[in-house]
N, C-alpha and C positions, 0 to 999 in steps of 0.2 A: 464583555463578560467580566464579572467580578472575580478577584483572586480569592483563593481559599488557603487555609493553613496547611502546610505540608504535614503537620502532625495528624491531620484528619484523613490523610490519604494512605491507603494500604494497597500495595501491589503484592500479590501472592508470589511466594518463592516456588520454584519448580516442584518441590515435594508437597506443597500445600494447596494444590488446586482444589477449589470448591466444586468444580465440575469433574467427576471421575472419568478418567480416560476410558474405562470399560463401558460407561454409559454412552460415550461418544462413539465408540466402536459399534455398539448396538444400533445406533442410528445409521451408521454406514452400512450395516448388514441388512437393513430393511429392504423388502422388495422395492424396486425402483419406482413403480407407480405410487406406492404408499408413501415413500419418502418425499417425492415431489408434491403429492397432495398435502402432506403435513407442512412442507416448506411454503407452498403457495398460500395455504390457509394462514400461517403465521405472518407472511408478508402482507396479506390483505388487511390484517388487523391494524397495521401501523403505517402503511404506505398506499398510495395510489398505484395499482399494479401495472399501469400503462405509462408511468412516468419514470424517466431515467436521468439522474444527475450527471452532468457533463463536466469533466475536469480536463485541463491541459497541463502538461508537465514540461518544463523547460530546464535544461541543464545549464546553470549559470556558471559552473566551474567543472570542466570535463577533464578526466584523466589524472594520472599521477598519484592515485590514492595509495597510501602505505599499507592498507589492510590486504588480507589474502583471501577474501571471500571467493570460494571456488566457482561461483557462477558469474563473476563480474569482470568484464573486459576493461574496466577502468583501473584495476589493480596494476601497479607498476611491477609487481612480482611475476606477472604472467607473460609468456611469449605473445607477441602480436597485440600487446595492450594498446588501447587507443592513445593517441598523442596527448601529452600533458599540455593543456591550453590555459591561458590566463582567464580570470573572471571576466564575464561580460560586463560592459558598461551599462549604466542605467538607461540610456537611450535605446539600446538593443533590447533590453528586458521589457521596457514599456511598449516598444513596437510589437513585440511578440504578444504581450498581454492584450493590447488593443485588438490584434488580429484574432486572438482566442475568443475575446468577448464578441466580436463581430460574427464569429462562426458558431456562437451559441453556448460557449462554455460559461459556467457560473463560478467556477473555482480555478484559480491559477496557482500551480505548484512550482516551486523553485528548488532545484536539487543541486548539491555541490558534492564533488568527490573528495571529501575530507574524512579523516578519522573523527575529527571534531573541529569546530571553528576556533581559531585564536581570535582575540578581540579585534585585531586589525582586519581579520576576515569578516567578522560579524558586522562591523560598522557599516560597510556599504550595503550589506544585506538588509539592515534595518531601514535604510533609505529606500531600497527596492520594495520592501513590505509596505511602507507608508504610501509610496507613489502608486503601487498597484491597487492598494485598498481604495485610494482616492478615485480610481476609475470605476468603482462600484462592483469590483470582483471580490469574492472570498479569497483569502490568502492562505497558502500552505507552504511550509518549508521542510526539506529533508537535508540536514547538514551534518549528520553523524551524531556522535555523543556530545552532550551539552555539559558545560561546567557550571558551577554554582553561580546563580545570578543571570545566566544567559537566557533562560526561559522567560524570566521576568522582563528582560530588555525586549525580547521578541513580542511578548504580550503588550507591552507599552507602545510598541510601534504599530500595533493593530493586527498581529498575526491571529488568524482564526483557527488553524490546524497545524499541528506538527506531526510529520510522519517519521516513524522509527519502527521498522518491522522487526518482529521476533525472528523471522526467517524460517525457523523450523522448530521441532520439538527439542527440549533441553537435552535429551539423551542422544540426539543425532547431531546436535549443534557442532560438536568438536570435529565431526567428519567434514564439515563445510567451511569452518572458520577457526583459525587458531590464534589470531591476533587480538581477539577480545573474548570475553566470557558472556554466556547467556545472561548472567546477572547484571552485566554492564548495560544490556538492553533495557532490563527492567528499571535500572537506576535512572536512565534518561527519561523513560516514560513517567517515572515518579516525579521528576523535576517538572516535566511538561504539565502533568495533572495538577501538581501543587501550585503552579503559576496560574491555573485557571484557563489554560489553552485546551481546545478540543484535541483529543488523541486520534491519530490515524495510525493504526498498527495492524499488520497482517503477516503474510508469509509467502513462501515460494514452495510450490509442490512440483513433483516430477524430478526431484534431485537424487532419486535412488532410495528415498525413504520408504518404509513399509506403511501399510494402512494404519497400523497401530501408532506409528510416528506421526502420520498426518492427523490422526485423532488427538495425539498429544499436543500438537501445535494448536488446534482449535480449542482444546480444553484450557490451555494456557491463556489464550486470548479471551475466552468467555469468562475466565476466572479473574481477570483484571477488574478492579472495583472502582468505578463502574466499567463495563466493557467499552472498548473503543467506539467512538461515534462513527468512525469510518474504518472499514476492514478491507484492504486490498488483498485479493487472492491472485497471486502471480503464477503462471505456468512457466516453468523454466524455458528460457530462450537459450538454446545451445550456441555458444560462440567459439569458433575455432581458436585454440590457444589457451582456453580456460580449462581447469582441471575437470569440469563436469561435461565437457564436450564429449559426445559419444555415449552418454547415459541413455539407457532404454527409455523411450518416450512413455509418458503416462497415458493410459487408455482414456479417451475422451469422456466416456461414461463415468469413469472414476472421478474425473475433474468435475463433472456436473454434480455428482454425489457430494463432493467437497463443498461446492457452493450451497447446496441444499442444507447440509449439516450446519454450515456457518450461519445460514439464515435462521434455522430453528434455534440454535444456541444463543444467537444475538439478534433477537427479533426487531429491536429498535435501531440497529446500526445500519448505515449504508454499507452494502456489500458490493465491492467494486471488482469488475473484470479489469485486470491490469495487464502486466506483461504477458505475452504469449497469444494475445487475441488475433494477431496477424495470421497465425497458423491455424486458427479455428475456422471451420466452415460456418456459414450462416445458420445451418441447422443446429450445430453445437451451441452457438451463441444464443439462439432462440431457446434452447433447453435451459441454458444458464439463467436467462431472464425469467423463465417459468419457475425455476428453482429458487428465485428470490434475489438475484443480482439486480441492483437498481442504481448502479453508478459505473461509468466507464472513463478511461482516459481517451481523450478525443483529440485527434491531430495525426500528423504523419510521422511523428517520432516520439519515442519514450526514452528519455535520456540518450542512450547510444544505440538502441535497437528500434526496429521499425514498428509502426502501429498502423492499423487500417486507415486509409485515407478517408477524409470526411465525406467524400461523395459516396463511398461504399457504406459508411455508417448511415448516411441520410437515406440511402436506398433500403437498407435493412430496417431502419425505423419505420419507413413507409410500409413495407411488407407486413410488419408486425403490429402496426398501429400504435407505436410508441412515440412519445413526445418528450422534450426536455423538461426536467423538473424545475 
């Protein structure tokens, strides 16, 4: 992908969303059948409705993160945080990447529990990107906030996607994270887009936010110019010892509505079922695919939380007549 000038990239600030939050709330309020019909219609205009893109996510550096994200067990600020582990070596990463490809994944995502990578951290990741790319897989990284020039280094190594979630609406953001600002998220996305790397950005629902705040998150994502090529929608996985443990669970139908609204607002983006899929029934997942989800994380682990085993996914795909994209 060719690079483009940062001066031509515009990421909307929270107060300037081109998609009004009220309009997004109106979509949420539609009768369920009408909402799913509209979402499925939009989906069919741009995608094969019976194909789903498969990604695998590997934690290449687990634990010890200095951030205080209220949902994350990798924060060293929380009780019962996962152990701080060293970065995986290249052989371990390539073994996981080959296994992911053999299991049908087309994209391999590498995640590190950093506030942002130092250059000494980034150098081995660049090697990982080059080697995974050489296997014939699309590459994705989520490494935290990027410094000037780092996105260009990742691009030159062959990175296809960079994930950096907005997490939630700007007005709710301070309830979840205090160690960085919402604008910091937008700044990294600006760097990624300016380097010509595909953007993967979504959020987490079920963190105690209101429907208006869920609408605010989707309005922010849809107002990125252009919208993210990949939009992961995560359902909070409650982990004991994190501040959000004990939060009231989000109603499954409301989660399906969120998927449908994301599809309508971002009709050409991949909308991914991400964290939380393990706690969803097959019926809820089927509704999500009907609502326009067309990407999943595939494998037995998603960073530090469980993910449905591939055998269960194979069985579900068989029942629904879905095939890998």
